[in-house]
C-alpha positions as a Markdown table, in Angstrom:
| # | Residue | x | y | z |
|---|---|---|---|---|
| 1 | Met | 183.0 | 159.3 | 155.2 |
| 2 | Thr | 179.9 | 157.0 | 155.2 |
| 3 | Phe | 179.3 | 154.1 | 157.2 |
| 4 | Ile | 179.8 | 151.4 | 154.2 |
| 5 | His | 183.3 | 152.8 | 153.3 |
| 6 | Lys | 184.1 | 152.6 | 157.0 |
| 7 | Leu | 183.0 | 148.9 | 157.4 |
| 8 | Cys | 184.8 | 147.9 | 153.8 |
| 9 | Glu | 187.9 | 149.7 | 155.5 |
| 10 | Thr | 188.0 | 148.0 | 158.8 |
| 11 | Ile | 187.0 | 144.5 | 157.1 |
| 12 | Gly | 189.8 | 144.9 | 154.7 |
| 13 | Glu | 192.6 | 145.9 | 157.2 |
| 14 | Asn | 191.4 | 142.8 | 159.6 |
| 15 | Asn | 190.8 | 140.3 | 156.9 |
| 16 | Lys | 192.2 | 136.8 | 158.4 |
| 17 | Pro | 191.5 | 133.3 | 156.5 |
| 18 | Ile | 189.6 | 132.1 | 159.9 |
| 19 | Tyr | 186.9 | 134.9 | 159.1 |
| 20 | Thr | 186.0 | 134.2 | 155.6 |
| 21 | Val | 186.1 | 130.4 | 156.5 |
| 22 | Met | 184.2 | 131.0 | 159.5 |
| 23 | Ala | 181.2 | 132.9 | 157.2 |
| 24 | Ile | 181.1 | 130.0 | 154.7 |
| 25 | Ala | 180.7 | 127.4 | 157.5 |
| 26 | Cys | 177.9 | 129.4 | 159.1 |
| 27 | Gly | 176.3 | 129.9 | 155.6 |
| 28 | Lys | 176.4 | 126.2 | 154.8 |
| 29 | Gly | 174.9 | 125.2 | 158.3 |
| 30 | Thr | 171.9 | 127.3 | 157.4 |
| 31 | Val | 171.5 | 126.4 | 153.7 |
| 32 | Arg | 172.2 | 123.1 | 153.5 |
| 33 | Pro | 170.2 | 121.9 | 156.3 |
| 34 | Ile | 167.1 | 123.8 | 154.3 |
| 35 | Leu | 167.8 | 122.2 | 150.9 |
| 36 | Ser | 168.0 | 118.8 | 152.3 |
| 37 | Ile | 164.7 | 119.3 | 154.2 |
| 38 | Thr | 162.9 | 120.7 | 151.3 |
| 39 | Asp | 163.7 | 118.1 | 148.6 |
| 40 | Lys | 160.4 | 116.5 | 147.8 |
| 41 | Lys | 162.3 | 113.6 | 145.7 |
| 42 | Glu | 163.0 | 111.7 | 149.3 |
| 43 | Ala | 161.0 | 110.2 | 151.9 |
| 44 | Pro | 160.0 | 112.2 | 154.8 |
| 45 | Asp | 162.6 | 110.5 | 157.0 |
| 46 | Ala | 165.5 | 110.7 | 154.5 |
| 47 | Arg | 165.2 | 114.5 | 154.2 |
| 48 | Lys | 165.0 | 114.6 | 158.0 |
| 49 | Tyr | 168.0 | 112.4 | 158.4 |
| 50 | Ala | 169.9 | 114.7 | 155.6 |
| 51 | Ala | 169.0 | 117.7 | 157.0 |
| 52 | Leu | 170.0 | 116.8 | 160.6 |
| 53 | Arg | 173.4 | 115.2 | 159.2 |
| 54 | Glu | 174.3 | 118.3 | 157.5 |
| 55 | Leu | 173.8 | 120.5 | 160.4 |
| 56 | Met | 175.7 | 118.2 | 162.8 |
| 57 | Thr | 178.3 | 118.0 | 160.4 |
| 58 | Glu | 178.6 | 122.2 | 160.9 |
| 59 | Phe | 178.3 | 122.1 | 164.5 |
| 60 | Ile | 181.5 | 119.7 | 164.7 |
| 61 | Gly | 183.1 | 121.7 | 161.6 |
| 62 | Val | 182.9 | 125.3 | 162.7 |
| 63 | Pro | 184.7 | 124.7 | 166.4 |
| 64 | Thr | 187.2 | 122.3 | 165.1 |
| 65 | Thr | 188.1 | 124.7 | 162.2 |
| 66 | Leu | 188.0 | 127.7 | 164.6 |
| 67 | Ala | 190.3 | 126.1 | 166.8 |
| 68 | Phe | 192.8 | 124.9 | 164.7 |
| 69 | Gly | 192.8 | 128.4 | 162.8 |
| 70 | Leu | 193.7 | 129.8 | 166.1 |
| 71 | Leu | 196.7 | 127.3 | 166.9 |
| 72 | Gly | 198.0 | 128.5 | 163.4 |
| 73 | Glu | 198.0 | 131.8 | 164.5 |
| 74 | Gln | 199.5 | 130.9 | 168.0 |
| 75 | Ala | 202.3 | 129.1 | 166.0 |
| 76 | Ala | 203.0 | 131.9 | 163.9 |
| 77 | Lys | 203.7 | 133.8 | 167.5 |
| 78 | Ser | 206.2 | 131.6 | 168.3 |
| 79 | Leu | 208.2 | 131.1 | 164.4 |
| 80 | Thr | 208.5 | 135.5 | 164.3 |
| 81 | Gln | 208.5 | 138.5 | 166.1 |
| 82 | Lys | 205.1 | 139.9 | 166.8 |
| 83 | Gly | 204.9 | 143.5 | 165.1 |
| 84 | Thr | 207.2 | 143.0 | 161.9 |
| 85 | Ile | 205.7 | 142.5 | 158.5 |
| 86 | Lys | 206.8 | 138.5 | 158.7 |
| 87 | Tyr | 204.5 | 138.1 | 161.6 |
| 88 | Lys | 201.6 | 139.1 | 159.4 |
| 89 | Arg | 202.5 | 136.9 | 156.5 |
| 90 | Ala | 203.3 | 134.4 | 158.8 |
| 91 | Asn | 199.8 | 134.5 | 160.8 |
| 92 | Ala | 197.7 | 134.3 | 157.9 |
| 93 | Val | 199.9 | 131.1 | 156.5 |
| 94 | Met | 199.8 | 129.4 | 159.6 |
| 95 | Ser | 196.3 | 130.3 | 160.2 |
| 96 | Phe | 195.4 | 129.1 | 156.8 |
| 97 | Phe | 197.2 | 125.9 | 157.2 |
| 98 | Gly | 195.4 | 125.3 | 160.5 |
| 99 | Ile | 192.1 | 125.7 | 158.9 |
| 100 | Cys | 193.4 | 123.4 | 155.8 |
| 101 | Leu | 194.2 | 120.7 | 158.2 |
| 102 | Ala | 190.9 | 120.7 | 160.2 |
| 103 | Ala | 188.8 | 120.7 | 157.0 |
| 104 | Gly | 190.8 | 118.1 | 155.2 |
| 105 | Tyr | 191.6 | 115.7 | 158.2 |
| 106 | Phe | 190.3 | 116.7 | 161.6 |
| 107 | Val | 186.5 | 117.8 | 160.6 |
| 108 | Pro | 185.9 | 114.2 | 158.7 |
| 109 | Lys | 187.6 | 112.1 | 161.3 |
| 110 | Phe | 185.7 | 113.6 | 164.4 |
| 111 | Cys | 182.4 | 113.7 | 162.0 |
| 112 | Asn | 183.2 | 109.9 | 161.6 |
| 113 | Ile | 184.0 | 109.3 | 165.3 |
| 114 | Phe | 180.8 | 111.1 | 166.8 |
| 115 | Met | 178.3 | 111.2 | 164.2 |
| 116 | Pro | 176.8 | 107.8 | 164.5 |
| 117 | His | 176.1 | 107.9 | 167.9 |
| 118 | Val | 174.8 | 111.4 | 167.7 |
| 119 | Met | 172.7 | 110.2 | 164.8 |
| 120 | Lys | 171.7 | 106.9 | 166.6 |
| 121 | Lys | 170.6 | 108.8 | 169.4 |
| 122 | Leu | 168.6 | 111.8 | 167.6 |
| 123 | Met | 167.0 | 109.4 | 165.0 |
| 124 | Pro | 167.1 | 106.0 | 166.6 |
| 125 | Asn | 164.8 | 104.0 | 164.1 |
| 126 | Tyr | 166.1 | 105.5 | 161.2 |
| 127 | Asp | 168.6 | 103.4 | 158.8 |
| 128 | Pro | 170.2 | 105.2 | 156.7 |
| 129 | Asn | 171.7 | 102.2 | 155.0 |
| 130 | Ala | 168.1 | 100.4 | 154.3 |
| 131 | Val | 166.7 | 100.8 | 150.6 |
| 132 | Ser | 164.5 | 103.5 | 150.5 |
| 133 | Ala | 160.8 | 102.5 | 149.5 |
| 134 | Pro | 158.9 | 105.0 | 147.0 |
| 135 | Met | 157.2 | 107.9 | 148.4 |
| 136 | Pro | 153.3 | 107.4 | 148.6 |
| 137 | Asn | 152.1 | 109.9 | 145.9 |
| 138 | Gln | 154.7 | 108.3 | 143.5 |
| 139 | Arg | 153.3 | 105.3 | 141.3 |
| 140 | Ile | 155.5 | 102.5 | 140.1 |
| 141 | Lys | 155.6 | 101.6 | 136.5 |
| 142 | Ser | 155.3 | 97.7 | 135.8 |
| 143 | Pro | 157.7 | 96.4 | 133.3 |
| 144 | Ser | 154.9 | 95.4 | 130.9 |
| 145 | Lys | 153.6 | 98.7 | 130.4 |
| 146 | Thr | 157.0 | 100.8 | 129.8 |
| 147 | Lys | 157.9 | 101.8 | 126.2 |
| 148 | Ser | 161.0 | 100.7 | 125.2 |
| 149 | Val | 163.6 | 103.7 | 124.6 |
| 150 | Lys | 164.9 | 104.2 | 121.1 |
| 151 | Ser | 168.7 | 104.5 | 121.3 |
| 152 | Leu | 170.0 | 107.9 | 119.7 |
| 153 | Asn | 173.4 | 106.6 | 119.1 |
| 154 | Ser | 173.8 | 106.3 | 115.7 |
| 155 | Tyr | 177.2 | 104.6 | 115.2 |
| 156 | Pro | 177.6 | 100.8 | 115.3 |
| 157 | Pro | 179.0 | 99.4 | 118.0 |
| 158 | Tyr | 182.7 | 98.5 | 117.8 |
| 159 | Thr | 183.4 | 94.8 | 118.3 |
| 160 | Gly | 187.0 | 95.0 | 117.1 |
| 161 | Ser | 190.4 | 95.0 | 118.8 |
| 162 | Ile | 193.1 | 97.6 | 118.1 |
| 163 | Tyr | 195.3 | 94.7 | 119.1 |
| 164 | His | 194.4 | 92.4 | 116.5 |
| 165 | Arg | 194.6 | 95.3 | 113.5 |
| 166 | Asn | 197.9 | 95.8 | 114.6 |
| 167 | Gly | 199.1 | 92.2 | 114.8 |
| 168 | Met | 199.7 | 92.5 | 118.6 |
| 169 | Lys | 198.7 | 89.5 | 120.7 |
| 170 | Val | 197.8 | 89.9 | 124.4 |
| 171 | Val | 198.6 | 86.8 | 126.6 |
């Protein structure tokens, strides 16, 4: 047996929903901040804020999801006897329910509770709700110099009402 065959067999035997979700969360925790920080269309402070927010979301999400997945597995132990086929199925289902509960409710709730305070400490001078100014290298066109755009709509606008055609009145 080759190493890859043994690895695939081991992963297939010990496949739990928590492993998949943790792998996705770790991938999102590295890729999404990189994509946010390299967006050249945004101002530098906005890019830093977005990347930091993505990273903090995963810092909150990974332990929360892991904890609720493990709590689901603990609930399966209390529902069925260990060593049976029902236990293995209940373990996977309860872990999945715990992960769904964490991802659907608790991670957003914890992010809403903790994130504003942490972001205010890490970036005290940045206001995410402020109107963003254009980047220095972008030119702003004045309204008098812009050309009018020809409409591609070839149908005339509909001005009638279906109620008048059918004799119905709306009161």
